[in-house]
PDB file of N, CA, C and O in Angstrom:
ATOM      1  N   MET A   1     -12.048  -1.507   0.119  1.00  0.00           N
ATOM      2  CA  MET A   1     -12.431  -2.240   1.309  1.00  0.00           C
ATOM      3  C   MET A   1     -13.383  -3.351   0.909  1.00  0.00           C
ATOM      4  O   MET A   1     -14.200  -3.198   0.001  1.00  0.00           O
ATOM      5  N   LEU A   2     -13.265  -4.429   1.579  1.00  0.00           N
ATOM      6  CA  LEU A   2     -14.160  -5.554   1.344  1.00  0.00           C
ATOM      7  C   LEU A   2     -14.703  -6.013   2.681  1.00  0.00           C
ATOM      8  O   LEU A   2     -13.966  -6.102   3.663  1.00  0.00           O
ATOM      9  N   ALA A   3     -15.971  -6.300   2.718  1.00  0.00           N
ATOM     10  CA  ALA A   3     -16.554  -6.830   3.944  1.00  0.00           C
ATOM     11  C   ALA A   3     -16.745  -8.323   3.763  1.00  0.00           C
ATOM     12  O   ALA A   3     -17.233  -8.776   2.727  1.00  0.00           O
ATOM     13  N   GLY A   4     -16.371  -9.060   4.741  1.00  0.00           N
ATOM     14  CA  GLY A   4     -16.524 -10.497   4.679  1.00  0.00           C
ATOM     15  C   GLY A   4     -16.050 -11.097   5.979  1.00  0.00           C
ATOM     16  O   GLY A   4     -15.079 -10.613   6.561  1.00  0.00           O
ATOM     17  N   CYS A   5     -16.690 -12.110   6.438  1.00  0.00           N
ATOM     18  CA  CYS A   5     -16.327 -12.765   7.696  1.00  0.00           C
ATOM     19  C   CYS A   5     -16.353 -11.779   8.864  1.00  0.00           C
ATOM     20  O   CYS A   5     -15.661 -11.982   9.862  1.00  0.00           O
ATOM     21  N   GLY A   6     -17.145 -10.718   8.746  1.00  0.00           N
ATOM     22  CA  GLY A   6     -17.288  -9.761   9.830  1.00  0.00           C
ATOM     23  C   GLY A   6     -16.149  -8.773   9.953  1.00  0.00           C
ATOM     24  O   GLY A   6     -16.177  -7.924  10.844  1.00  0.00           O
ATOM     25  N   LYS A   7     -15.142  -8.852   9.086  1.00  0.00           N
ATOM     26  CA  LYS A   7     -14.009  -7.945   9.158  1.00  0.00           C
ATOM     27  C   LYS A   7     -13.890  -7.187   7.845  1.00  0.00           C
ATOM     28  O   LYS A   7     -14.232  -7.701   6.780  1.00  0.00           O
ATOM     29  N   THR A   8     -13.398  -5.955   7.938  1.00  0.00           N
ATOM     30  CA  THR A   8     -13.131  -5.174   6.746  1.00  0.00           C
ATOM     31  C   THR A   8     -11.672  -5.370   6.387  1.00  0.00           C
ATOM     32  O   THR A   8     -10.795  -5.287   7.247  1.00  0.00           O
ATOM     33  N   THR A   9     -11.414  -5.629   5.119  1.00  0.00           N
ATOM     34  CA  THR A   9     -10.043  -5.803   4.671  1.00  0.00           C
ATOM     35  C   THR A   9      -9.682  -4.703   3.679  1.00  0.00           C
ATOM     36  O   THR A   9     -10.548  -4.087   3.058  1.00  0.00           O
ATOM     37  N   ILE A  10      -8.382  -4.477   3.549  1.00  0.00           N
ATOM     38  CA  ILE A  10      -7.883  -3.484   2.607  1.00  0.00           C
ATOM     39  C   ILE A  10      -8.117  -3.998   1.188  1.00  0.00           C
ATOM     40  O   ILE A  10      -7.847  -5.161   0.888  1.00  0.00           O
ATOM     41  N   ASP A  11      -8.617  -3.128   0.327  1.00  0.00           N
ATOM     42  CA  ASP A  11      -8.786  -3.461  -1.089  1.00  0.00           C
ATOM     43  C   ASP A  11      -7.397  -3.382  -1.726  1.00  0.00           C
ATOM     44  O   ASP A  11      -6.864  -2.290  -1.926  1.00  0.00           O
ATOM     45  N   GLU A  12      -6.818  -4.531  -2.040  1.00  0.00           N
ATOM     46  CA  GLU A  12      -5.430  -4.548  -2.521  1.00  0.00           C
ATOM     47  C   GLU A  12      -5.246  -3.752  -3.806  1.00  0.00           C
ATOM     48  O   GLU A  12      -4.209  -3.113  -3.981  1.00  0.00           O
ATOM     49  N   LYS A  13      -6.215  -3.770  -4.703  1.00  0.00           N
ATOM     50  CA  LYS A  13      -6.082  -3.028  -5.963  1.00  0.00           C
ATOM     51  C   LYS A  13      -6.081  -1.523  -5.704  1.00  0.00           C
ATOM     52  O   LYS A  13      -5.312  -0.790  -6.325  1.00  0.00           O
ATOM     53  N   LYS A  14      -6.933  -1.058  -4.794  1.00  0.00           N
ATOM     54  CA  LYS A  14      -6.942   0.373  -4.453  1.00  0.00           C
ATOM     55  C   LYS A  14      -5.642   0.756  -3.757  1.00  0.00           C
ATOM     56  O   LYS A  14      -5.098   1.832  -4.004  1.00  0.00           O
ATOM     57  N   ALA A  15      -5.142  -0.119  -2.889  1.00  0.00           N
ATOM     58  CA  ALA A  15      -3.867   0.143  -2.217  1.00  0.00           C
ATOM     59  C   ALA A  15      -2.738   0.224  -3.246  1.00  0.00           C
ATOM     60  O   ALA A  15      -1.877   1.099  -3.154  1.00  0.00           O
ATOM     61  N   GLU A  16      -2.738  -0.678  -4.214  1.00  0.00           N
ATOM     62  CA  GLU A  16      -1.713  -0.661  -5.256  1.00  0.00           C
ATOM     63  C   GLU A  16      -1.785   0.612  -6.088  1.00  0.00           C
ATOM     64  O   GLU A  16      -0.753   1.193  -6.425  1.00  0.00           O
ATOM     65  N   ASP A  17      -2.997   1.050  -6.420  1.00  0.00           N
ATOM     66  CA  ASP A  17      -3.163   2.309  -7.162  1.00  0.00           C
ATOM     67  C   ASP A  17      -2.628   3.481  -6.341  1.00  0.00           C
ATOM     68  O   ASP A  17      -1.974   4.376  -6.876  1.00  0.00           O
ATOM     69  N   PHE A  18      -2.912   3.469  -5.039  1.00  0.00           N
ATOM     70  CA  PHE A  18      -2.452   4.539  -4.158  1.00  0.00           C
ATOM     71  C   PHE A  18      -0.930   4.556  -4.100  1.00  0.00           C
ATOM     72  O   PHE A  18      -0.322   5.621  -4.204  1.00  0.00           O
ATOM     73  N   VAL A  19      -0.310   3.395  -3.937  1.00  0.00           N
ATOM     74  CA  VAL A  19       1.157   3.303  -3.891  1.00  0.00           C
ATOM     75  C   VAL A  19       1.757   3.801  -5.206  1.00  0.00           C
ATOM     76  O   VAL A  19       2.705   4.587  -5.195  1.00  0.00           O
ATOM     77  N   ARG A  20       1.214   3.353  -6.332  1.00  0.00           N
ATOM     78  CA  ARG A  20       1.718   3.805  -7.637  1.00  0.00           C
ATOM     79  C   ARG A  20       1.651   5.317  -7.754  1.00  0.00           C
ATOM     80  O   ARG A  20       2.598   5.950  -8.222  1.00  0.00           O
ATOM     81  N   SER A  21       0.537   5.897  -7.331  1.00  0.00           N
ATOM     82  CA  SER A  21       0.340   7.338  -7.490  1.00  0.00           C
ATOM     83  C   SER A  21       1.178   8.161  -6.516  1.00  0.00           C
ATOM     84  O   SER A  21       1.343   9.364  -6.719  1.00  0.00           O
ATOM     85  N   TRP A  22       1.708   7.545  -5.469  1.00  0.00           N
ATOM     86  CA  TRP A  22       2.535   8.266  -4.504  1.00  0.00           C
ATOM     87  C   TRP A  22       3.828   8.738  -5.162  1.00  0.00           C
ATOM     88  O   TRP A  22       4.368   9.783  -4.800  1.00  0.00           O
ATOM     89  N   PHE A  23       4.325   7.964  -6.131  1.00  0.00           N
ATOM     90  CA  PHE A  23       5.564   8.309  -6.830  1.00  0.00           C
ATOM     91  C   PHE A  23       5.302   9.393  -7.870  1.00  0.00           C
ATOM     92  O   PHE A  23       4.195   9.509  -8.395  1.00  0.00           O
ATOM     93  N   ASN A  24       6.337  10.188  -8.163  1.00  0.00           N
ATOM     94  CA  ASN A  24       6.208  11.233  -9.167  1.00  0.00           C
ATOM     95  C   ASN A  24       7.408  11.152 -10.102  1.00  0.00           C
ATOM     96  O   ASN A  24       8.508  11.526  -9.693  1.00  0.00           O
ATOM     97  N   PRO A  25       7.251  10.681 -11.339  1.00  0.00           N
ATOM     98  CA  PRO A  25       6.001  10.228 -11.954  1.00  0.00           C
ATOM     99  C   PRO A  25       5.514   8.924 -11.312  1.00  0.00           C
ATOM    100  O   PRO A  25       6.274   8.251 -10.616  1.00  0.00           O
ATOM    101  N   PRO A  26       4.259   8.575 -11.546  1.00  0.00           N
ATOM    102  CA  PRO A  26       3.708   7.361 -10.944  1.00  0.00           C
ATOM    103  C   PRO A  26       4.568   6.131 -11.240  1.00  0.00           C
ATOM    104  O   PRO A  26       5.143   6.003 -12.321  1.00  0.00           O
ATOM    105  N   ALA A  27       4.640   5.246 -10.275  1.00  0.00           N
ATOM    106  CA  ALA A  27       5.414   4.008 -10.431  1.00  0.00           C
ATOM    107  C   ALA A  27       4.840   3.169 -11.564  1.00  0.00           C
ATOM    108  O   ALA A  27       3.653   3.241 -11.883  1.00  0.00           O
ATOM    109  N   ARG A  28       5.719   2.373 -12.161  1.00  0.00           N
ATOM    110  CA  ARG A  28       5.315   1.473 -13.241  1.00  0.00           C
ATOM    111  C   ARG A  28       4.365   0.395 -12.726  1.00  0.00           C
ATOM    112  O   ARG A  28       3.404   0.023 -13.400  1.00  0.00           O
ATOM    113  N   SER A  29       4.654  -0.107 -11.501  1.00  0.00           N
ATOM    114  CA  SER A  29       3.799  -1.148 -10.930  1.00  0.00           C
ATOM    115  C   SER A  29       3.899  -1.117  -9.408  1.00  0.00           C
ATOM    116  O   SER A  29       4.834  -0.554  -8.839  1.00  0.00           O
ATOM    117  N   ALA A  30       2.929  -1.725  -8.776  1.00  0.00           N
ATOM    118  CA  ALA A  30       2.916  -1.883  -7.314  1.00  0.00           C
ATOM    119  C   ALA A  30       2.171  -3.167  -6.990  1.00  0.00           C
ATOM    120  O   ALA A  30       1.220  -3.543  -7.675  1.00  0.00           O
ATOM    121  N   THR A  31       2.617  -3.827  -5.942  1.00  0.00           N
ATOM    122  CA  THR A  31       1.978  -5.054  -5.487  1.00  0.00           C
ATOM    123  C   THR A  31       1.791  -4.968  -3.981  1.00  0.00           C
ATOM    124  O   THR A  31       2.738  -4.699  -3.242  1.00  0.00           O
ATOM    125  N   CYS A  32       0.563  -5.200  -3.531  1.00  0.00           N
ATOM    126  CA  CYS A  32       0.242  -5.200  -2.109  1.00  0.00           C
ATOM    127  C   CYS A  32      -0.423  -6.538  -1.759  1.00  0.00           C
ATOM    128  O   CYS A  32      -1.043  -7.168  -2.616  1.00  0.00           O
ATOM    129  N   PRO A  33      -0.292  -6.964  -0.508  1.00  0.00           N
ATOM    130  CA  PRO A  33      -0.895  -8.240  -0.116  1.00  0.00           C
ATOM    131  C   PRO A  33      -2.421  -8.161  -0.064  1.00  0.00           C
ATOM    132  O   PRO A  33      -2.993  -7.085   0.111  1.00  0.00           O
ATOM    133  N   SER A  34      -3.057  -9.294  -0.216  1.00  0.00           N
ATOM    134  CA  SER A  34      -4.518  -9.362  -0.096  1.00  0.00           C
ATOM    135  C   SER A  34      -4.880  -9.861   1.301  1.00  0.00           C
ATOM    136  O   SER A  34      -4.056 -10.461   1.991  1.00  0.00           O
ATOM    137  N   GLY A  35      -6.110  -9.607   1.701  1.00  0.00           N
ATOM    138  CA  GLY A  35      -6.619 -10.130   2.960  1.00  0.00           C
ATOM    139  C   GLY A  35      -6.138  -9.431   4.210  1.00  0.00           C
ATOM    140  O   GLY A  35      -6.293  -9.969   5.306  1.00  0.00           O
ATOM    141  N   VAL A  36      -5.551  -8.234   4.083  1.00  0.00           N
ATOM    142  CA  VAL A  36      -5.055  -7.502   5.252  1.00  0.00           C
ATOM    143  C   VAL A  36      -6.228  -6.804   5.935  1.00  0.00           C
ATOM    144  O   VAL A  36      -6.963  -6.041   5.308  1.00  0.00           O
ATOM    145  N   GLU A  37      -6.389  -7.078   7.222  1.00  0.00           N
ATOM    146  CA  GLU A  37      -7.485  -6.463   7.975  1.00  0.00           C
ATOM    147  C   GLU A  37      -7.268  -4.967   8.098  1.00  0.00           C
ATOM    148  O   GLU A  37      -6.154  -4.511   8.356  1.00  0.00           O
ATOM    149  N   ALA A  38      -8.343  -4.199   7.911  1.00  0.00           N
ATOM    150  CA  ALA A  38      -8.301  -2.744   8.024  1.00  0.00           C
ATOM    151  C   ALA A  38      -8.372  -2.369   9.499  1.00  0.00           C
ATOM    152  O   ALA A  38      -9.433  -2.013  10.009  1.00  0.00           O
ATOM    153  N   LYS A  39      -7.244  -2.452  10.170  1.00  0.00           N
ATOM    154  CA  LYS A  39      -7.167  -2.183  11.602  1.00  0.00           C
ATOM    155  C   LYS A  39      -6.314  -0.943  11.826  1.00  0.00           C
ATOM    156  O   LYS A  39      -5.130  -0.927  11.488  1.00  0.00           O
ATOM    157  N   LYS A  40      -6.915   0.092  12.396  1.00  0.00           N
ATOM    158  CA  LYS A  40      -6.211   1.352  12.629  1.00  0.00           C
ATOM    159  C   LYS A  40      -4.903   1.093  13.371  1.00  0.00           C
ATOM    160  O   LYS A  40      -4.868   0.367  14.364  1.00  0.00           O
ATOM    161  N   GLY A  41      -3.822   1.708  12.864  1.00  0.00           N
ATOM    162  CA  GLY A  41      -2.519   1.570  13.482  1.00  0.00           C
ATOM    163  C   GLY A  41      -1.676   0.442  12.907  1.00  0.00           C
ATOM    164  O   GLY A  41      -0.472   0.382  13.160  1.00  0.00           O
ATOM    165  N   ALA A  42      -2.284  -0.445  12.145  1.00  0.00           N
ATOM    166  CA  ALA A  42      -1.540  -1.550  11.526  1.00  0.00           C
ATOM    167  C   ALA A  42      -0.867  -1.055  10.246  1.00  0.00           C
ATOM    168  O   ALA A  42      -1.122   0.060   9.791  1.00  0.00           O
ATOM    169  N   THR A  43      -0.011  -1.890   9.678  1.00  0.00           N
ATOM    170  CA  THR A  43       0.655  -1.545   8.428  1.00  0.00           C
ATOM    171  C   THR A  43       0.530  -2.692   7.441  1.00  0.00           C
ATOM    172  O   THR A  43       0.219  -3.825   7.808  1.00  0.00           O
ATOM    173  N   LEU A  44       0.778  -2.370   6.186  1.00  0.00           N
ATOM    174  CA  LEU A  44       0.927  -3.401   5.173  1.00  0.00           C
ATOM    175  C   LEU A  44       2.137  -3.022   4.337  1.00  0.00           C
ATOM    176  O   LEU A  44       2.396  -1.841   4.107  1.00  0.00           O
ATOM    177  N   THR A  45       2.866  -4.012   3.889  1.00  0.00           N
ATOM    178  CA  THR A  45       4.073  -3.776   3.113  1.00  0.00           C
ATOM    179  C   THR A  45       3.824  -4.122   1.655  1.00  0.00           C
ATOM    180  O   THR A  45       3.447  -5.241   1.308  1.00  0.00           O
ATOM    181  N   CYS A  46       4.049  -3.122   0.820  1.00  0.00           N
ATOM    182  CA  CYS A  46       3.868  -3.284  -0.618  1.00  0.00           C
ATOM    183  C   CYS A  46       5.225  -3.147  -1.295  1.00  0.00           C
ATOM    184  O   CYS A  46       6.182  -2.667  -0.687  1.00  0.00           O
ATOM    185  N   THR A  47       5.306  -3.563  -2.540  1.00  0.00           N
ATOM    186  CA  THR A  47       6.499  -3.333  -3.342  1.00  0.00           C
ATOM    187  C   THR A  47       6.092  -2.503  -4.548  1.00  0.00           C
ATOM    188  O   THR A  47       4.966  -2.593  -5.037  1.00  0.00           O
ATOM    189  N   ALA A  48       7.034  -1.692  -5.017  1.00  0.00           N
ATOM    190  CA  ALA A  48       6.769  -0.844  -6.180  1.00  0.00           C
ATOM    191  C   ALA A  48       8.000  -0.837  -7.071  1.00  0.00           C
ATOM    192  O   ALA A  48       9.129  -0.991  -6.604  1.00  0.00           O
ATOM    193  N   VAL A  49       7.759  -0.655  -8.368  1.00  0.00           N
ATOM    194  CA  VAL A  49       8.829  -0.508  -9.336  1.00  0.00           C
ATOM    195  C   VAL A  49       8.648   0.854  -9.989  1.00  0.00           C
ATOM    196  O   VAL A  49       7.632   1.121 -10.632  1.00  0.00           O
ATOM    197  N   SER A  50       9.665   1.725  -9.812  1.00  0.00           N
ATOM    198  CA  SER A  50       9.580   3.073 -10.368  1.00  0.00           C
ATOM    199  C   SER A  50       9.676   3.044 -11.886  1.00  0.00           C
ATOM    200  O   SER A  50       9.993   2.017 -12.486  1.00  0.00           O
ATOM    201  N   ILE A  51       9.400   4.170 -12.482  1.00  0.00           N
ATOM    202  CA  ILE A  51       9.408   4.288 -13.936  1.00  0.00           C
ATOM    203  C   ILE A  51      10.779   3.948 -14.519  1.00  0.00           C
ATOM    204  O   ILE A  51      10.871   3.504 -15.664  1.00  0.00           O
ATOM    205  N   ASP A  52      11.867   4.156 -13.723  1.00  0.00           N
ATOM    206  CA  ASP A  52      13.215   3.837 -14.201  1.00  0.00           C
ATOM    207  C   ASP A  52      13.674   2.435 -13.804  1.00  0.00           C
ATOM    208  O   ASP A  52      14.838   2.082 -13.993  1.00  0.00           O
ATOM    209  N   GLY A  53      12.746   1.631 -13.248  1.00  0.00           N
ATOM    210  CA  GLY A  53      13.041   0.229 -12.951  1.00  0.00           C
ATOM    211  C   GLY A  53      13.580  -0.048 -11.561  1.00  0.00           C
ATOM    212  O   GLY A  53      13.898  -1.195 -11.248  1.00  0.00           O
ATOM    213  N   GLN A  54      13.694   0.980 -10.709  1.00  0.00           N
ATOM    214  CA  GLN A  54      14.180   0.755  -9.351  1.00  0.00           C
ATOM    215  C   GLN A  54      13.062   0.159  -8.492  1.00  0.00           C
ATOM    216  O   GLN A  54      11.904   0.562  -8.597  1.00  0.00           O
ATOM    217  N   HIS A  55      13.423  -0.805  -7.643  1.00  0.00           N
ATOM    218  CA  HIS A  55      12.453  -1.479  -6.781  1.00  0.00           C
ATOM    219  C   HIS A  55      12.446  -0.835  -5.395  1.00  0.00           C
ATOM    220  O   HIS A  55      13.493  -0.466  -4.863  1.00  0.00           O
ATOM    221  N   PHE A  56      11.248  -0.709  -4.819  1.00  0.00           N
ATOM    222  CA  PHE A  56      11.075  -0.100  -3.503  1.00  0.00           C
ATOM    223  C   PHE A  56      10.186  -0.968  -2.630  1.00  0.00           C
ATOM    224  O   PHE A  56       9.287  -1.652  -3.120  1.00  0.00           O
ATOM    225  N   ARG A  57      10.447  -0.931  -1.332  1.00  0.00           N
ATOM    226  CA  ARG A  57       9.560  -1.525  -0.332  1.00  0.00           C
ATOM    227  C   ARG A  57       8.816  -0.348   0.293  1.00  0.00           C
ATOM    228  O   ARG A  57       9.431   0.613   0.754  1.00  0.00           O
ATOM    229  N   VAL A  58       7.496  -0.433   0.305  1.00  0.00           N
ATOM    230  CA  VAL A  58       6.655   0.660   0.779  1.00  0.00           C
ATOM    231  C   VAL A  58       5.819   0.166   1.962  1.00  0.00           C
ATOM    232  O   VAL A  58       5.069  -0.803   1.846  1.00  0.00           O
ATOM    233  N   THR A  59       5.961   0.850   3.102  1.00  0.00           N
ATOM    234  CA  THR A  59       5.145   0.523   4.269  1.00  0.00           C
ATOM    235  C   THR A  59       3.976   1.502   4.313  1.00  0.00           C
ATOM    236  O   THR A  59       4.173   2.700   4.514  1.00  0.00           O
ATOM    237  N   ALA A  60       2.769   0.995   4.126  1.00  0.00           N
ATOM    238  CA  ALA A  60       1.564   1.817   4.175  1.00  0.00           C
ATOM    239  C   ALA A  60       0.927   1.668   5.549  1.00  0.00           C
ATOM    240  O   ALA A  60       0.792   0.558   6.065  1.00  0.00           O
ATOM    241  N   HIS A  61       0.540   2.792   6.135  1.00  0.00           N
ATOM    242  CA  HIS A  61      -0.065   2.813   7.465  1.00  0.00           C
ATOM    243  C   HIS A  61      -1.578   2.891   7.339  1.00  0.00           C
ATOM    244  O   HIS A  61      -2.105   3.752   6.634  1.00  0.00           O
ATOM    245  N   ILE A  62      -2.268   2.000   8.016  1.00  0.00           N
ATOM    246  CA  ILE A  62      -3.733   1.992   7.999  1.00  0.00           C
ATOM    247  C   ILE A  62      -4.203   3.014   9.023  1.00  0.00           C
ATOM    248  O   ILE A  62      -3.903   2.897  10.211  1.00  0.00           O
ATOM    249  N   VAL A  63      -4.944   4.021   8.555  1.00  0.00           N
ATOM    250  CA  VAL A  63      -5.316   5.129   9.434  1.00  0.00           C
ATOM    251  C   VAL A  63      -6.706   4.999  10.046  1.00  0.00           C
ATOM    252  O   VAL A  63      -7.040   5.729  10.978  1.00  0.00           O
ATOM    253  N   ASP A  64      -7.515   4.082   9.535  1.00  0.00           N
ATOM    254  CA  ASP A  64      -8.829   3.871  10.158  1.00  0.00           C
ATOM    255  C   ASP A  64      -9.384   2.506   9.763  1.00  0.00           C
ATOM    256  O   ASP A  64      -8.863   1.839   8.870  1.00  0.00           O
ATOM    257  N   SER A  65     -10.441   2.113  10.443  1.00  0.00           N
ATOM    258  CA  SER A  65     -11.041   0.799  10.186  1.00  0.00           C
ATOM    259  C   SER A  65     -11.800   0.755   8.865  1.00  0.00           C
ATOM    260  O   SER A  65     -12.286  -0.300   8.458  1.00  0.00           O
ATOM    261  N   GLY A  66     -11.901   1.902   8.197  1.00  0.00           N
ATOM    262  CA  GLY A  66     -12.534   1.948   6.887  1.00  0.00           C
ATOM    263  C   GLY A  66     -11.573   1.575   5.769  1.00  0.00           C
ATOM    264  O   GLY A  66     -11.983   1.431   4.618  1.00  0.00           O
ATOM    265  N   GLY A  67     -10.287   1.416   6.107  1.00  0.00           N
ATOM    266  CA  GLY A  67      -9.320   0.970   5.122  1.00  0.00           C
ATOM    267  C   GLY A  67      -8.487   2.063   4.483  1.00  0.00           C
ATOM    268  O   GLY A  67      -7.757   1.795   3.529  1.00  0.00           O
ATOM    269  N   ARG A  68      -8.574   3.304   4.987  1.00  0.00           N
ATOM    270  CA  ARG A  68      -7.729   4.368   4.429  1.00  0.00           C
ATOM    271  C   ARG A  68      -6.283   4.127   4.832  1.00  0.00           C
ATOM    272  O   ARG A  68      -5.996   3.711   5.954  1.00  0.00           O
ATOM    273  N   ILE A  69      -5.376   4.394   3.897  1.00  0.00           N
ATOM    274  CA  ILE A  69      -3.957   4.232   4.189  1.00  0.00           C
ATOM    275  C   ILE A  69      -3.218   5.530   3.887  1.00  0.00           C
ATOM    276  O   ILE A  69      -3.705   6.384   3.145  1.00  0.00           O
ATOM    277  N   GLN A  70      -2.016   5.660   4.485  1.00  0.00           N
ATOM    278  CA  GLN A  70      -1.174   6.803   4.171  1.00  0.00           C
ATOM    279  C   GLN A  70       0.267   6.348   4.102  1.00  0.00           C
ATOM    280  O   GLN A  70       0.654   5.347   4.706  1.00  0.00           O
ATOM    281  N   ILE A  71       1.058   7.106   3.349  1.00  0.00           N
ATOM    282  CA  ILE A  71       2.479   6.821   3.145  1.00  0.00           C
ATOM    283  C   ILE A  71       3.226   8.128   3.290  1.00  0.00           C
ATOM    284  O   ILE A  71       2.787   9.157   2.777  1.00  0.00           O
ATOM    285  N   SER A  72       4.357   8.096   3.989  1.00  0.00           N
ATOM    286  CA  SER A  72       5.230   9.269   4.027  1.00  0.00           C
ATOM    287  C   SER A  72       6.574   8.893   3.415  1.00  0.00           C
ATOM    288  O   SER A  72       6.832   7.715   3.167  1.00  0.00           O
ATOM    289  N   SER A  73       7.417   9.864   3.173  1.00  0.00           N
ATOM    290  CA  SER A  73       8.688   9.591   2.492  1.00  0.00           C
ATOM    291  C   SER A  73       9.552   8.590   3.248  1.00  0.00           C
ATOM    292  O   SER A  73      10.290   7.830   2.621  1.00  0.00           O
ATOM    293  N   GLY A  74       9.484   8.568   4.570  1.00  0.00           N
ATOM    294  CA  GLY A  74      10.256   7.609   5.355  1.00  0.00           C
ATOM    295  C   GLY A  74       9.765   6.180   5.231  1.00  0.00           C
ATOM    296  O   GLY A  74      10.440   5.250   5.673  1.00  0.00           O
ATOM    297  N   ASP A  75       8.594   5.995   4.635  1.00  0.00           N
ATOM    298  CA  ASP A  75       8.006   4.662   4.464  1.00  0.00           C
ATOM    299  C   ASP A  75       8.423   3.994   3.158  1.00  0.00           C
ATOM    300  O   ASP A  75       8.053   2.850   2.894  1.00  0.00           O
ATOM    301  N   VAL A  76       9.186   4.704   2.349  1.00  0.00           N
ATOM    302  CA  VAL A  76       9.573   4.200   1.026  1.00  0.00           C
ATOM    303  C   VAL A  76      11.084   3.985   1.025  1.00  0.00           C
ATOM    304  O   VAL A  76      11.857   4.933   1.164  1.00  0.00           O
ATOM    305  N   ARG A  77      11.492   2.733   0.866  1.00  0.00           N
ATOM    306  CA  ARG A  77      12.917   2.387   0.919  1.00  0.00           C
ATOM    307  C   ARG A  77      13.304   1.571  -0.312  1.00  0.00           C
ATOM    308  O   ARG A  77      12.575   0.669  -0.725  1.00  0.00           O
ATOM    309  N   PRO A  78      14.463   1.899  -0.895  1.00  0.00           N
ATOM    310  CA  PRO A  78      14.927   1.105  -2.030  1.00  0.00           C
ATOM    311  C   PRO A  78      15.257  -0.316  -1.605  1.00  0.00           C
ATOM    312  O   PRO A  78      15.723  -0.544  -0.489  1.00  0.00           O
ATOM    313  N   VAL A  79      15.019  -1.258  -2.482  1.00  0.00           N
ATOM    314  CA  VAL A  79      15.358  -2.659  -2.234  1.00  0.00           C
ATOM    315  C   VAL A  79      16.702  -2.901  -2.910  1.00  0.00           C
ATOM    316  O   VAL A  79      16.878  -2.603  -4.091  1.00  0.00           O
ATOM    317  N   ASP A  80      17.628  -3.434  -2.163  1.00  0.00           N
ATOM    318  CA  ASP A  80      18.971  -3.698  -2.719  1.00  0.00           C
ATOM    319  C   ASP A  80      18.952  -4.822  -3.727  1.00  0.00           C
ATOM    320  O   ASP A  80      19.994  -5.167  -4.286  1.00  0.00           O
TER     321      ASP A  80
END
């Protein structure tokens, strides 16, 4: 989380680490957008590349204004 301009934003590096660790084994890489406001109920869309090279679109749900996110299996979709 970062505080600035009176709003809390999602820490993109922490979000990327979380997305990577969601996979088993952990994904090779993950990319999440920067500057996303930590607003409960909002989402952010990240991309991940699994250890075998498959690409995924991951929708992370922001669960509180502190910037915590969660992902469920239905939030992870392969990219064609």
